[in-house]
N, C-alpha and C positions, 0 to 999 in steps of 0.2 A: 668973739664971732673968728675972727682970724685967726685966734688960737686954736678953736674950733675946724676950722679950713684947713690950717697944717695939719692937725692932726690926721683929718683924713686923709688929705695927699701923702702922709707918710708913711701911714699903715697902706692905702691900696699899691703906695712904689714899694712895700715890702714885700707886698702880698705879689706883688708883678716878680720882683727881682728873686722872691722864693720859687716863682713855678718855673721862670728860665732857668735858676739854678739845677729844680728836677728834670726840666728835660734835657740841660747841656749833659749831667752829670750822668743820667740815663743811658744817653746815646752814648756817650764814651764807655760806661759800663758794658753796654751792647756790642760795641766794636772791638772789646779786650774780651770778651767773652766768644765771640765769633760765633762760630759752628758747636763750642762745649755744650751749649745749653740743650741744643737736639738731641746729643747724643747723650749727656745727662741725664737727661727725660727718658730714652727710649732705655736706657740700660739701666735704671732701678726702680721705673715703674711696674712693678711685676702684679700689683693691686691697689686698691682704693687707699689702704693704710702705708704704702709706700709712695704712693702719690700726691698724699696729705705734708710728708717729711720732704719729699722732691720740690712741691711747690713752695713749700714756705722759706727752703734754703736758698733757692734761687731766685725768688722773689726778693728776700734780704739781701741776697748779693749785687743784685741788679738794679734793685729801686724800681721797678714797674711789674705790678700786676698783669698789666695787659698785655707784654710782651710774653708771660707765662701762659696766659690764657690763650692767645694766638697761637701759640705751637702746640697746646693740649687740643683746640679744636683742630687743629690742623691733620695732627697723628690720629686721633679719631676718623676724620675723614678719609686718613688715608689707610684706614685701617692697623695700624700700628697698635694704638690702645683702643679698648672697650670704653663705652660712654662711664660704665662705672670708675674705670680707672681715672676718666680725663675729671669726674669731678673732685675725686681725689685731690687731682692736682689744683684743681680752682679752691674747695676748701681750703688748702694748705698756701695756697697764695694771699688768702682772706687773711690767717697768721702772717704770715711772711711781712704784709703792708703795714702792718702795724707798727713794727721796726722804726719807720720812719718820723714814729710820733714819738719814742725812746728817745730816740737820736736828738731831736728837736728839743724834748725835756729835760735830759741830762746837761749835754753840751749846750744848747742855745739859750737857757736859762738858768741853768745850775751854774754852768760854768760858759760865761759870754766870751764868744769868739767872734763875733764881727770885727773887729779890728784887725783881727791876728790873724783872719781868713782874706783880707784884702792882698797879700803877697802871693795867696795860694792863688788868689786868678790870673795874676799878673806871670808868674811862673808855668801855671797849668797851659795859659794860653800862648804861652814863647813855643814851650814844648811844644802843642799842638801844629805852632807852624812850623818849627824847623828842625822836626824827627818826620817819619813816616812808621806804618804799620800800628804794631799793637803800645809802643810808645806813646806815637801820636793822641791816641785814643785814651792813653793813660793821662797825657795832659790833658785833654777834653772832659776827663771825669773828675781830677782835681780843679780845674779851674769851674765846674759844676758845683764841686764841691763847697767851695769857698763863696760864690754866689748865694749859694743855699743858707750860710751862717750870716751875711751880710745881709741878704731878708729877712730873716728870722729879728736880725738885732732893727731893724729902721720899723719893720711890724711889729715888736715890742716897744719902740720909741711910739710910734702912730699911736696906738692903744693907751700909751701911760697919758698922750694928750689928748686924748676924748673923755678919760676919768672922770673929768670935772662937769661935762657935757652929758655922757650915754654913763648909765650906770646900770647894774641889773637892774635895777624898779624899771627901768627901759624896756623891758621885754615881757614876755608871756610871765605871771607866775609860778612861782614852784608849786605848780598842784597837778593834778593828773592830766586836765584838760590843758592848760600851761605847758608840761610837756610835750604831749601830742604835739601842740602848735609847733613849738621847737625843733621837733621831729621833723614838719613840715617845711621848717625853713632851713634846717640842715639840709636837705633834698634839694630844694631851691640853690642853696649858696655850690651845692657840686654841681650843678646843672649848668652853672654858668661859668663856675673853674673849671668844669671837667678834671676834678681830683679831689680822691677822697684827703689825701696826705695834705693838701693847702689848706681845706675845712678844718681839718685837726690840727693844722697849726696857728690859724685865727683863733680857734677856741683857748687853745694853750696859753698863746698872747693875751687872751681876754679875760681869762681865770686868775693869770699870774696879775693883771694890771687891777682887778679887781671888778671889771667890765661886766661881766657873767661871774655868777655865782655856779658851785661846784655841779650841783645838779641839773641846772641848768646845760649849762659846756656839756654834762655827759647826753644830756637828750639830745642835743645837737649832733654829736658824734654818732648816735645813732642813725640820725637822717643823711649824715655823709655815707654811711656804710650800704644804705638800702640807696642812696643817690647812685652811688656807682654801677648799679645794675641798669640804668637806663639806658646810659650809654650802648651798653653792651647788649641790650635788647633791642634798639633803633639798629646797630650796628648785623644784626642776627634777620632781619627782617628781609624777606627776599635771599637770601643768602642759603647754601644747602642744607640738608637734612640735620646735619650733625651742628651745623651752626645754632639752627632754630632750636634744636633739644639741649644745648649748652647754654645759650642764649636763654632760655626759658627757666633751666633748671637753678641756674645761677639766680635768678630773678624769686624764685618761689624761695630759695633757701636761704637769702637775703633779707628777705621778708621775715620768714618763719623766725630769723637769727635774732631780727629786730623787736620781732614782739617778745622772744625770752628775755632781750636786753631789757626792754623796757617795762618787764616785770619784777628785772633782778635789781634793778637800778636803786630803790629804798632799801632792802637787804641789803646792797653791795654800802651805801651809806651808812647805816647800823653799824656794820663790822669795821668798815676804817674809823668810825667815831670811837670806835669801845677796842680797838688796837693798837692806832697811830697817836702817838704824843701830838695834839693838835687838831687831831681828826682829817676828816675830809678836806676842810675849809683850810686847814694849816700846813698840807700838805696836796695842794689842789692840783700842779702838773704833775706827778708822780702817780697821783691816785687816777687820775683823768687817763694818762695813757695806761695804766693797769687795767683800768673799767672795760677800757677798747680791747684789749689783750687776752682780757677773762673771757668777756660775753662770746669773740669769736672762738677762743678755744674750746669751750662749753657747748658752741653751735659744732663745733668741728665733733667733739667726744658723743653727744646725742645724734648727730646724722651718721657717722660713720659707721655703726652698726647697721643700718639701712639703707648702704650705698646701693645695693643690686635692686632692691623692691624700688627705691625712688627711681632708679632709670630705668626698669621695665615702666614704670607710672608713665615717666615723661616719653618713651618709646610707644606707649599705646595714644600717649594723647598727640603725639606730630610724627605720625607712620612712615614708612620710606616706599616711594612709589617706586615699582620695579624696572622704572624704563630712567628712570636718572642716573645715567652713566656716568656725567660728569658732575655729579652732587659737590664732589671734594673742590671743587676749582673755583673757590672763592677769591676776586681779586683783594679782600683782605689779608690773602697769605703773605703778597707780595711784601708785607711788613720784615715778615722771616724768609729769605728766600729759600733757605734749606730746607725747611717746610713745605715750600711751595712744590719745589722740586719732587720732595718724596710724595706727594699728592697725586702730582701728574704722572709719577711713575706708576704708581699705586692706579690709577686711571686706565693707565696704556697695559698694565697687566689682565684688567678687566675686559678690555676692547679685546687683545690678544685672545685670550679664552674665548669669547663670544664669535670669532674671527672663527678658529680653529673647531667650535661645534657647527657652524653653517658647512664650513668646508668638509666636515665629515660626511654630514646630509647630503651635499650636492655630489660628493666622491659615490657615495653609494647609487645615486642614481643616475648620475653622468649626464646630467642635466640641471638647466637655469629656468626656477621656476620664476611665475611672476613676482610672487613672494618673495621668492630668494634674490630677485633684483632688487627690491625692494630694500630687503635688511641691509644688503652690501652699501646701497646708496646712503642709507640711513649710519652703519659703519663709518663711510668716507664722512658725513656730514659733523658725526663727532670728533671724528681725528681734527677737523678743521676746526672746531672748537678748542680741542688740547694744544692746536698748534697755536691758535691766538693767545691763549692764556700765557703758552711758555714763551711768547715773543715778551710780554708782559714783565716776565722774571727778571731782575734788575741785579744780577752776582756780577759787576764788573772789576769788584775789589777785592773776590776771592776767586784764586786760578783752579780750585777745584771743582768749586762750584761750576764755574764756568762751562769747565771740561766736562762734566754731569750732564748739563743743559744740551749742550752739542747733541751727547749721543743721545739725550731723549729726543731731541729733534730729528735725528736722523732714524729712528724708530719709526717717530711716526711718517716720514716719506717711505721706508720701506713697506710699511702696513697699507699707506695707501696703493702702492704699485701692486701688491697681493692680492689689493679687494678687486683694482682692475683687472688681473689677470682672474680673478674668478669669474667674472663675466665673462670671459671666454669660455668655458666649459662646452658650448656648444660646439666649438671645432673638434671635440672629441668624437663628435658621430661621424665624422667621416673616416675616421679609425678603422669604426666597424667595416669598411668596404674593404678593407687591404687582412684580410687573413692572418698574417704575421704579426701584425699592429692588434687585432681583435684581441688577440689572446693577452694582451697589458691593459686593456682598459676596461676588458670585462667584470 
């Protein structure tokens, strides 16, 4: 019992260190990348296919599919990307996130780096403390990278300690129904850890120590992929139209990919047994990450030709309301200030266009109707919402973004002044009584 408790604590501690390492490493990598993520996505995403490549590469580099997805959602809201292009980025992010599994399988189990990685933690954190800018961010990423492997090492030791008490017979059997139960277990684990990468690391440690058979672990990996959509769906509820559309599309796409992966599992095991020396069981770690990459890759290949039609279907299911001027300004964009600023700028462009149309109508009649006055009041209300959104954007660490933010706040102030002047068109009536001025206001 003592050994079992020790194994459980070691496994939980390893999982915790792995998650901490992922958070720290991702934070450091995002700081290193800075605004280049936004520029890369805007520059290279010209179609759903290029979106897949962009999403996969960026996610693999920064080790965060959520950062890639948030950027894609923000750009869709700002009108810089179509829904189809955004979906391409999300498809690519699903492929890019499988790189974490390959890192764990190759360097975490085949080449054990746990003890070697400990000095990296010290070097990384000292670099972060004594330097500034990108060098400090590099140190943070390095420290996270070290924690990542220390966690894997501890997780592996914990799973090995549980081997005598927990075996693959302790889990649902390798039947169709048993695999389905394991998929739901995978979804539940992802809801708890909020990370599919953590789930994949657990599954790899389990097959490495014999706690799970390969088919059981593969079924759980399917659940991890489906489970990642729940967080995105919850975040999209109550958000702008684009966020809800992308959230729904992400859920539908991952569920369909999961169904395909479930059907692919048995043929994949047969192929591994036929092609690999020792079969899937003898190469369980590499076979598992290979399965993860394979079904995500096939899912993208199957969905890519129908991306535009898929986007049209999602747009019909979630129609856009014509009065939703500030639909882009979702607080979730605060995570990426550059994207929040782009969304706010696009919103101000729409407001300016709307205001100019109102002014043209009022200039043509030289009077303000009751309806017109209400329209101006609505514009002022909308500007207040934009101003409130901009106040929540934190870009103190980036001087260029700070300047852009100040410019947008100045634009809001000028537009407010303009709407107040537009309410004073009645003053022009007095000009009709002066012959010289009448010629100018007629």
